[in-house]
C-alpha positions in Angstrom: 0.0 0.0 0.0 0.9 3.7 -0.2 0.0 5.9 2.7 -0.9 9.6 2.2 -1.1 11.9 5.1 -2.5 15.4 5.3 -1.6 17.7 8.1 -2.9 21.2 8.8 -5.4 23.5 7.3 -8.9 22.6 8.5 -10.1 19.0 8.6 -11.6 19.2 5.1 -8.4 20.6 3.7 -6.3 17.9 5.5 -8.3 15.2 3.7 -7.6 16.8 0.3 -3.9 17.0 1.2 -3.9 13.3 2.2 -5.4 12.3 -1.2 -3.0 14.7 -3.1 -0.1 13.1 -1.3 -0.9 9.7 -2.9 -0.1 11.2 -6.4 3.6 11.7 -5.7 6.1 9.3 -7.2 7.5 6.4 -5.1 10.7 7.6 -3.4 9.9 11.3 -3.8 10.3 13.1 -0.5 8.6 16.2 0.9 10.7 19.4 0.4 10.5 20.2 4.1 13.2 18.0 5.9 10.9 17.6 8.9 8.2 15.9 6.9 10.7 14.1 4.7 12.2 12.5 7.8 8.8 11.7 9.2 7.8 10.0 5.9 10.8 7.7 6.0 10.4 7.0 9.7 6.7 6.1 9.3 7.4 3.8 6.3 10.1 1.9 8.3 7.7 1.5 11.3 4.9 0.3 9.1 7.1 -2.2 7.4 8.6 -3.4 10.8 5.1 -4.7 11.7 5.6 -7.6 9.2 2.0 -7.5 8.0 2.9 -7.7 4.2 0.5 -7.5 1.3 -3.0 -8.8 2.0 -1.9 -9.4 5.6 -0.1 -12.6 4.6 3.2 -11.6 6.1 6.3 -10.1 4.5 8.9 -7.4 4.6 7.0 -4.7 2.7 3.7 -3.5 3.8 4.0 0.1 2.7 5.7 0.9 -0.5 6.0 4.5 0.6 4.5 7.2 2.9 3.9 10.7 1.7 2.9 13.7 3.8 1.5 17.1 2.6 1.1 19.9 5.1 -0.6 23.3 5.3 -0.5 26.0 8.0 -3.2 25.9 10.7 -4.3 27.6 13.9 -2.0 26.7 16.8 -5.1 25.4 18.8 -5.8 22.7 16.3 -3.9 20.3 14.2 -6.2 18.3 11.9 -4.6 15.1 10.4 -6.1 12.8 7.8 -4.8 9.5 6.4 -5.6 8.0 3.0 -4.4 4.6 2.0 -4.0 3.4 -1.5 -4.1 -0.3 -2.1 -1.3 -2.3 -3.7 -3.6 -3.2 -6.5 -4.2 0.4 -7.5 -2.1 1.4 -10.5 -1.6 4.6 -12.4 0.5 5.7 -15.3 1.9 9.0 -16.5 2.6 10.2 -20.0 4.0 13.5 -21.3 2.8 14.8 -24.7 
């Protein structure tokens, strides 16, 4: 699976950010080092569970984790998570 996370804005915006995060290429990191490090750390922790594809066990549960962020009020920090299944595929072409 690929995990997309949205942090900040209001809750509606954080859900849009989480879905948008799924559109990044595998291996691409957030430009902000804080979120880039968090993406790597979360992927390692998810894969350390040993769940694997279809929960049958294995070394790779998450192909990658992507986080998109937006500013928000200091009193709130909305977070949304969107998971894309291993079976979902997309292709890109440039004309």
